[in-house]
C-alpha positions in Angstrom: 92.5 105.5 91.2 89.3 107.9 93.2 89.1 108.4 96.9 85.7 109.6 97.9 85.1 111.7 101.2 82.1 112.3 102.9 82.1 115.2 106.9 79.1 114.9 108.3 78.0 117.4 110.9 75.0 115.5 113.8 73.6 116.7 116.3 73.7 114.0 119.1 69.7 114.5 120.7 70.0 111.7 123.0 73.4 113.1 124.3 73.7 114.6 128.0 77.5 112.8 128.4 80.3 112.7 126.3 79.7 108.8 127.7 75.8 109.0 125.7 77.4 111.3 122.7 79.8 108.4 122.5 77.7 105.3 122.3 75.9 106.7 119.7 78.6 107.9 117.3 80.4 104.9 117.8 77.2 102.8 116.6 76.9 104.4 113.7 80.2 104.2 112.9 79.9 100.8 113.2 76.8 100.4 111.4 78.8 101.9 108.7 81.8 100.0 108.3 79.7 96.9 108.0 77.1 98.0 105.4 79.2 99.9 103.4 83.1 98.9 103.8 83.9 102.2 104.6 86.8 103.6 106.8 84.4 105.7 109.4 86.7 108.3 112.1 85.5 110.6 114.3 86.6 113.9 113.6 86.4 115.7 117.0 89.1 116.7 119.1 87.7 118.1 121.9 83.9 116.7 121.6 80.4 118.2 122.7 78.0 116.1 123.9 75.7 117.3 121.8 77.5 117.8 118.7 79.8 115.5 116.7 81.7 115.2 113.4 82.2 112.4 111.2 84.7 111.6 108.1 84.3 108.7 105.8 86.3 107.6 102.9 86.3 104.9 100.2 88.6 104.3 97.4 87.0 103.2 93.9 88.3 103.0 90.2 84.6 104.6 89.0 83.9 108.2 90.6 80.4 108.2 89.7 80.3 104.8 91.8 82.0 107.0 94.4 80.0 109.8 94.6 76.6 107.0 94.9 78.2 105.7 97.8 79.0 108.9 100.0 75.0 109.4 99.0 74.1 106.2 99.8 75.8 106.4 103.9 74.5 110.2 104.3 71.3 109.1 103.1 71.6 106.3 105.7 72.6 108.4 108.6 69.5 110.4 107.6 67.6 107.3 107.6 68.7 105.1 110.2 69.6 107.0 113.2 66.8 109.0 114.8 69.3 110.1 117.7 70.9 112.2 115.3 70.4 114.7 113.0 73.1 115.8 110.1 73.6 119.6 110.6 75.7 119.8 107.3 77.8 117.5 105.4 80.2 118.1 102.5 81.1 115.6 99.8 84.5 115.1 97.9 85.6 113.0 94.9 89.5 113.5 94.5 91.5 111.8 91.3 94.8 110.1 92.7 
């Protein structure tokens, strides 16, 4: 079994308050869950209105499929959410 993880740092351009940030991040999380059937979490303990960090995780028997799925999720974030800009990302595939 393999676990794929993706950690993404985001600049939230439309956020003027934590409520705006939460709205953008929750929308992104919902769309990733619905489109890719992946687990998604907001990783910020002390959120700042203009920045966010999310984590995405998937499980599969095929590490190449996981890598492709993580890259597809990253491209989806960059393509679909215009108010969010990817500032950094890290993909890791773990064999269990």
